[in-house]
N, C-alpha and C positions, 0 to 999 in steps of 0.2 A: 607167550601170553602175558607174562609179567612185564616184559618190555613194552608191550602195547599199552598196558594199564598205566605204567609209569609216564609214558608220553601223553596219554589222555589227561592224567592228573596235572602234569606240568602245563598243558594247554589251558585247562580250566583255571589254574592259578594265575596264569598270564592274563586271561580275560577278566578275572575278578580285579586284578591290579589295575588294568586299563580303565575299567569302569569306575574304580575308586578315585583314580587320578583325574578322570574326566569330571567327576562330581565336585572335586576340589578346585580344579583349574579349568575355567571356562574361556574359550576363545572362538570367535567367529571370524571367517575370512571373507572379505568382499572382493570377488573376482570380476565384478561388472566393470565395464570400461569407464562409465561416468561416476563410479563410486557412489551409487545412489543409496547404498545401505550403510555408508560410513557416516557416523554422527560427528558433528563439529565439536570443537572444544567448548564452544559457547553452550551448546545443549548439555554436554556433560557437566559443565559447571552449574547450570541451572538445576539439573537433576540431583546434584549432591546435597541440595538444601532440604529435600524431602525426607522427613523423619517419621512420618506416619503414612498410612495407606492413602494414595490418591486414586479415587474411583473414576474410571473413564467409561462412559456409556456411548457407544457408537451406533447411530441409527441407519446402518447400511446392511440390513438383513432383509431377505424376502426376494420377490421377483422384480427385477428391473433389467434395463437393456444390457446386452452383452458387454458393450464397451464400458459401461458404467461399473461392471464387475471388476474392471482393472483398478478403479479407485478403491473399491472394497479390499482387494487383495493387497494393494500398496499400503493402505491404511493399516491393515492387520500386521503386515511385515514391519512397518515403522514402529508400531506399538510393541511388537516383540523385541525390536532393537532397544527401545526405551526400557523395557522390563529387564533386558539383559544387563543394563547399566545399573538400574535401581529396582530391587524387588518390590518396592512399595507401590509401583505402578500396577494397578489391577484393572483389567479392561474386559468388557463383554460387548457383543454385538446384539442389537435388539431390533425386532421388526417394528417399525414406527406406526404401521397401520393399526396396531392394537391400541394405540394411545394418541392418535393423530390430533384430536381436539385439544388434549392437554398440552401437547408439544407446541401447537400454534399459540396457545395462551402464554407459553413461556417465551415466545418470540422466535421460535424455530419454524420459520416459514418454509413450506414445500416449494420445490422447483419443478418446472415442466420441461421434460426432455423430449426431443424428437426421436422417434424410433423407426428405422427402416428395415422391414422384413418382407421377403418375397416381393420386393419391388413396391411395397405399399408403405406409406408414411402414416404414422400414428403418434400419439402422445402418451407419455408415462409420467406419473407423479411420484417424486422421490423426496426424501428428507435428508439432504446431504449435510447432516449436523452430527456433532458429538458434544458431550458435556464432561467437565472434570470437576470433581468435588474434593476439596482438601481443607481440613480443619474448619468445616462449616461454611466455607466459601465456594460458590459454584460459578463457573465461567462457561459460556457457550462458545463452541468452536465451529466456524463455518468451514466445511470441507470442499466447497465448490466456489472458486473465485468468481466474483461478479465483475468480470472485466469484458469490455467489448472486444470480441475477437472475430475472426473470419468464420469460424465454424465451431461446432460443439466439441470436436476432437481436440482442437487447440485449447479450448476451455478446460477440458479434462487434463491435458498435459500441464497447463499452468497450475491446476489444482494439485496435481501430484507433486510438482516442483515446490509447491507452497506448504506441503504437509509438515515438514520439520519446523518451519517458522510458525505455523499455526499452533502446533502443540507446544512448542517451546515458549511461545508468547503467552499462551493460556496458563501454563505451569508457572511462568514468571509472575503473572498477575495474582494467582491464588496463594503463592508461597513467599514472595518477597515483600518486605516492609518498604513503604515509601520513604525515600531518603532525600532525593534531590528536590530542590525547590525552584519554582518558577514565579517571577514577578510579572504581573500584567500592568504595564505602564499606564498611568493616568495623569491628567492635568493639562494635556495639550489637545483637548477635543477629540480624543480617541473614540472608537465605537462604544455605544451604550451597551451595558451588560446584557440586555435582552437579545442583542444580535450575536452575543458570544456564548450564550447558554449551551447550545448543542455541542460545540467543540470543547469548551472548558469542562463540561460534565464528562466527556469521554477522556479528556486529558487527566482529570482528577483520579482516574483509576490507577494511574501510574505514578503521578508526582503530586507533591504538595503545592498548592496554588495560593497566591495572595495578591490583592491589588496593591500597587505602589504608586503614590502620588509624588510628582517631582516639585509640587508647589513649595514644599518646605525648604527647597534649596536656597531660596531667597533669604531665609532667616537663619537656617542652620546648615550651611553647605557641607562642612566636614562630616557632621553626623549623618546627613542624608546619604553621602557617598559611602560611608562606613556601613550603613544599614543595607544599601543596595548591593554592596559587595558580598553580603552574606548569602545572596541568591546565586543559583547556578546558571540561570538563563532568564532573559527578559524578552517579552513580546511587546512590540510597538505596533499596535493595530489601527491603522488609518487615522493618524493624527490630522487635525485640521487647523491647529493654531501654531503660531511661530514658536520655536524653541529659543530660549534665552541662552546666552553664552555660558552661564552657570549650569543650566540644565544639560547643554551639549557636553560640557566638560565632565559632568557627573557620569553621563553615559559612556563617554570616551574612556574615562579612567576605569569604569566597570569592565570594559572590554580589555584594556591593557593589563588589568589585574586578573584576567583569565575567565571573565564572564562570557557566556555564549549569548547570541542575540538573534532574534528573528524579526526582520524589518518588513512590514507590510505597508507600503507607502504609496499614496496617490499624490502625484505632483500636479494633477489637474482636477478641478472641481467639475464633475459631470454626474448628475443624478437622474435616474430614470423617472422617479416620482414627479419631479418638476417638469420633465419633458412630457409626461402623460397629461398634465393639466392644461398645457397651452399648445401642445403639438410641436413646439420647438423651444430650445433653451440655449443659453450661452455657456460653452465650456471654457473656463478661464483658469489661468495658472495660480497655484498656491505659493505662498512664501513661507515655507516651513523652516528656512534657515538651516537646512541639513546638507546642502550641496558640498560645502568644504569638508564636512565630517566624513561623508561617504567617499568623497574624492580621495581622501588620504588613505582609505582602505582599498581603493583600486577600482571603483565603479562610479558611474554617473547616471542618475535617472533623468531622462529627458522630459521636456515640456511638450508632450504630444499625445496623441491617442492612436491606438492601433486599430485598424479595420482588417478583418480577416474573412475570406470567403467561407471558411469552415467555422461556423459559429452556432450558438444556441438560438433559441427563439424567444420572442416576447408575444404576449397576447393582447390583441386590440379589438375594439368593437368594430363590427363590419356589417352595418345595416341591421334590419329587424326581420324576425320571422314571426308573423302575427303581432302579438303585443310584447314579445320578448326580444331583447337585444341579442344579436348574433355575434359570437366571438370567434376569431380565428388566430392561429399561431403563425407568426411570420419570422423568417430568418432576420436576425439583427446583428449586423457585422461589427458592432462595437462590443459584442459579448463573445470573444473568441473561445473556441473549444481547443484545449491544448492536449495533444497526444504525444507523449514523450517517446522518442525512439532510442534513447541511450539505454545503457545497461546499468545505470547507477542504482544502488539499493533503494534510494528514496523514491524513484519513479517506476521501478520494475513492478509489473502486474497491477499498476494503478489505472483505473478508468480515466477517460478524458476529464481534465480539470476545466471548470467553467470560470472564466474571468469576466470582469465588467469594467469597461472604460479603463483598460490597462495602458500603461506607458511603456516605452522601450528603454532598455538599459544599454549603456556603453561600458565596455570593460577597458581599463587602462593598463598600460604596461608597468608592472612592478614585480616584486618577488612573490606575490600572493598567488597561490594556485586557484584557478577559477574553473568551476564546472557548471555548464549551462544545464539547468533543471527544467525550465519552461521556455519554449519559444513558439512563435506563431507558425502557421503553415507557410509553405512557399508562395501561396497565393494570398499575400497580405501586403499592407502598406501602412505607413505612419503619416498622420496628418498633423500639421502644426497647430498650435493653439495660441491665442484664443480663437474659437471658431463657433459658428452657429450650427447646432445639431438639430435636425428636423426629422420628424416621423415620415416625411415624404420620401426620404431615402429608400424606404422599403419598396416603393413602387418602381424604383429605378433599377434596371437590369445591370448588374455589375459587368464592367468591361474588363476582359482579361488583361489588356494592356495597362490598366490602372492598378491591378493587383499582381504586380510582378517584382516586388522588392525583395522577395525571398524571406527566409526565416529571420524573424526579429527576436532578440533576447528579451524575455519578460521576467525571468527569475534565475538567480545565480547563487551557487554555493562558493564561499570564499574560505580558504584554509591557508594558514601560515602565521607568521609573526607580524601583527598589525602595528603600524607606526601611529603614534598618537597625533591627532590633528593639531595638538598644541605643543608639539615637541620643540619648535623654534619660535614660539609665540609667548606673549605675556599670559600668564595663567589667571583665570577669573577669580580663583581663590587658592589659598595655600592648603596643602594636605600632605600628611605623612605617607599616603598611599601612592604618591605621584610616581608614574612610570612613563618613560618616553616610548617604550616599545613592549609589546606583549611577548610572552612565550608562545609556543604553538597553540593556535586557537582556531575557532570556526564561527562563521555566521552565515545566514541566508538572507538574501534581499529579494523580495518580490515586489514588482512595480504595480501592485494592485491591492488595495486594502480590503476590498469586498470578498476576496478569496476566503476569508475566515467568517464572513457574516452569514448567518442562517436567515431564512425568510420567515415571515410571520403570516399566520392565518387567523383572522379575527383577533389580532393582538397577541396571539400565542406563538412561540417559536416552534419550528419544525426542524427535522434533522438537517444538519449542514450538508449542502450539495444537492438537496432534493428540490426540484422545481415545483413550486406550489400549484402551478396550473397543469403541467403535464405529468407530474409525479416521477419524471425521469431522475435517476440518481447519478450524479457526477462524482468524480473522484477527489473532490476537495478535502474531505475529512481524512481519507487515507493518506493523501499527499502530505498534509500538514502534520499528521501523526507520525508518519515516517520521517519527516524533517526534524521534528522534536526529538524523536528517538535517536536519529543519527547524530544530532548535535550533542546529546547528553549520554549516549550509549557507550559505556566503557567496556561492556561485556561482548560487544560485537553482535548482539541479537539481530540487528537489522541486516547484517551481512548474509544471513540465511536466505533472504529474499533473492540473492544472486544465484542460488543453486539452480543448475540446469540439468534436466534429465531428458534424454532422447527416447521417446516411445515410438514403436512401429505399429501402425494400424492396418487393418485389412482394407484393401480396395473394394468397397462394397459394390460399385458398379461392375467391375471386372468379375467379382465373385458371383454376382447374380447372372451375368451374361454367360459365364462358363460353368454354371452349377451342374448341368446335366453331365458334362464331360467328367468333372471331378467326382461326381457321385458314382459314375461307372468305374472310374479308376479305383475308388475306394472299395467298391464291391467286387469287381471282376479280378483285379490284380491279386488280391489275397487268395481268391479261389484258384486262380491259375497257378500261383506259387505252391499252394497246398497240393493241387493235382500233380504237378511236376515232381514234388517231393515224394508223393505216394507212388508214382510210376517208377521213379529211380530206386526207391526203397524196395519195391516189389521185384524189380529186375535184379538188383544185387542179391536179394534173398534167394531168388530162384537159382541164380548162377552159383551161389555158395552151396546150396543144399540139393541141387539136382543130381 
């Protein structure tokens, strides 16, 4: 008796010790093949900054489609992982229907999902959103990616893959101080501020922005270069006037001294507004005097225009209905829609990007690494300039033989040690910052300046990438934001977009076709097993006690 009591006491002490150790030392093991529950070092670094409670509200509670439950479960598990790293993460799930109007006012728009049950198709309204509040700052988190995909299941998979990036990005916004600075280059006929409002307001959530005019180079070249070198990145958005040698040298030395750059260049003047007024217009070449500068970095922007069978639309007057003018939308091949197929973090899960009168890019052989970010579809062609563009092209049926030039490069990422365009030339001015070659650096060149330009309705800017006539939202803003983040991101936040998770979904058609069979299996088989067990048990009992 005493021996048994002693063993029981020892067992109890062992259990108490195990529980004590478990409370002090916490460890979770991710046994999934794709390591979906393993947080990256980037996320862990971001979480370390939280010193107070960060309140997360997730609006994924209530009745919604079964497959959408997967997003709810994955979101909960991801938040549990975040809490395991930092106890300041506090989250709760809320039924959005109780406060739907208030959520809509906050910009949390509902989504419509297709639901297939018993062979019938219906719609469900859900609020795939979360919010995080930290030190008085609140950020909305979209849990459902707005990417054009083949089906709803693929959209849900993309959304689950994007969870870590979405939450880490939001935590980064509300907890980190803005440190890096971006110069918006002015002085060479760049886009007016009203066309940059949408993107720059979004960009200002992450970085410090300031306009920078190169005009002062002519009077104070050394000082201008010194001031520009204080910035981390410069954006050159659709210049229309020629760069002087002093201005080019200033930008060149900014790059060789480690500055990042985003070039959004149109080498051809072609505007839709002038085309609408007369029905046709001349597309002619610009002389920006940048060819030798970009050539030294390893690319050349051509003097041409791309025409792509896969394009967006323009709206034209098409007769009258009564006393009102009738309008229709027509495919316009000079506005290519770019769907990237590569796995680069900049383009992953980004909706098609809408370009306007874009030029092609040639990549040159040098030691610079080049990654194509944007390219036309295989059914495209480049036409030389100058050329007359006419709205009559809309009525012409495109011939497949004419659109057979394959994918044309329209945007490229350059990474490496950039050689100065003035390395073996006379310098426009003397400077103590002179360098003939940069250390490891990055830049992106897009052969279209309108990629960053938001449209106007009654003189007021709308969101970048939104078509003012059709309200279709393209991926311009996400693409450019990813580009800036990649160029400036030392923490690797954007790499989280490359996370891939393989989900397995139920074959709905097969399940519906075979539902009677599986219902019988689930009902009859357990009963048969139970009956057999009862018979065997009865037989053995009788045999033993007869």
